[in-house]
N, C-alpha and C positions, 0 to 999 in steps of 0.2 A: 397335860400341861397345867401348871399351877396358875390360879387366877385369884386376885385379891379384889374384893368389892370396895367401892368408893368409901363407905363408912369406916372401913378398917385401915385406910391408907396411913393415917398418922401414927399407927402403932405397929405396923408390919415391918418385916425385914425385907431386904432386897434379895431376890433370887433370880439368877440368870435365866433368861427365857420366860420368866413369869409375866403374865398379863396383869397390868394394873388398870382396873376398870374406871371409866368415867362415871359421873353421876347419872344414873338411869332416869332420874326425875327432872332433868334439865337438859337443854340443848345449847345453853350459853357457854361462853369461854370459861366461866366459873365452874363448869362441870368437868374440866379436864383434870386428870389425876396428878400431874407432876408437881403442881404448887403445894397441895397438902402433903404429898409424899416426901418431897425434898426441901420444902421451905424456900423454893426459888420462884421465879415468875411463872406465868401461865400462858405465855405466847412466845413464839420465835424459836429458832434453832439453838440460840445461846440463851441460857437462863442461868443466873448465878446468884449467890448470896455474897455479901460483902460489897466491894466496889469494883469497877473496871480496873482501877489501879492496883487493887489488892483483893482479888476474889478469894473467898474462903472455900467455896464449892462451885464447880461448874457442871451444869447439865447440858449435854449436847443432844438435841432431839432432831431426828431425821425421818423423812418419809421413805427414804431409800428408793424413791421412784422418779426423781427428776432427771430427765435424760441429759440436760446440759450440765448438771452438777451431780455426777454419779457417785454419791457417798457409797462406801462399800465396807464390808467386814470380811476379812480373810480369816476365817475361824481356825483353819489348820495352822497358820503361823501367828495368830494372835495380833493381827494388825487391823487398824481402823483407819480408813481413808475418808477424810471429811473436807468438804469445800466450805469456805467461809461464808460470811453474810453480806457481801457486796455483790448482789446478783442482778444489778441493772445499771446501765450506763448513767453517767452524770455525777458520779461520786468518786472521790479519791478512795483508794484502798482501805484506809483507816477512818473514813468519815462516818461518824456515828449516825448521821441521818440516813445512811443506806441500810442500817440494821440496828442491832442492839449493843453494838460495841464489841461484838465477838472477834472481829479481826484484830482489834486492839488487845484483847485478852490473849489471843493466840500469839501475837508478836511479843508481848511481855513474858508470857509463860515459857515460850521457846528460848527466849534470851536467858531467863533464869535457869532453864534446864541445862544449858551449856555453860553456866557460870560456876562459881566456886560453891562450896558446901552451904554457905549461908544463903546464897541465892537459890540453890536447889531446894532448900527448906521452905521457900516461899511458894513453890509449885502446889496448887490446890489439887484435890482429887477431881477427876472428870468421870461423871456417870453418863453412860451412853444409853439412850432410849430410842426406839424406832416406833413408827406408827403401827398401831394394832389394826385388826381387821374390822372392828366394830366401833362406831361413833368416834369418840376422842380417846379410846383406849391406847395405852402405851405398853411396849414390851421392853423390859430391862435387858440390855445386851451385854453389860459388863462394866468394869472399872477400867479406865484408860490412863496410861501414863504418856505424856508428850515425848515424842522422839522415838527412835528405834535403834537398836544396837548396831545394825548394819548401815546406818546412815549418819553422815557427819552433819555438823551444824549448818552447812550450806545446802543440804539436800532434804532435810526432814520437814521444813516449812517453806513451801514454794508458792509464789503468786502465779496464777494462771491468767492469761489474756483471753478474753472473749469479745465477740462483736455482735451487737444486736442492732439491726437497721442501720448499719454503717457506723455505729458508734462503738469505739473500742474502750474497754475498761478492764481492770484487774480484780481478781478475787483470790 
């Protein structure tokens, strides 16, 4: 398996299933590899460049290990199932205080996906990364395009209800 050391992140290419290493000389959040690799943030599931209203690049980071939010990659069919960033009660589905604005980005991008050609041109690339086995390492899983050919506009972005300690909320 390919591996890229932290000092090389700013000049390397993205390779599916390659491991992008964290800084071995640090344990702080600044040691994580995705910020220098992609030019986006260094925390959270949604990291982006540009703005929430007009993202230029979106990085989705998943641990692939949360039982209540089972993000998954169907490698045979090329599908990625991702749960949003409103993962605790007390917040409205698109409330930025619950996350980093990821649900707002998803809402906008899926609206553009199902719009006319000028709206579809606004859809940014989505880079998918999952948690690596060591430290803050990340594995590049691929480039994603919102939507799926076999799903209509009402089926490809769906809010899910959860309940924690008797408090219901959507994600």
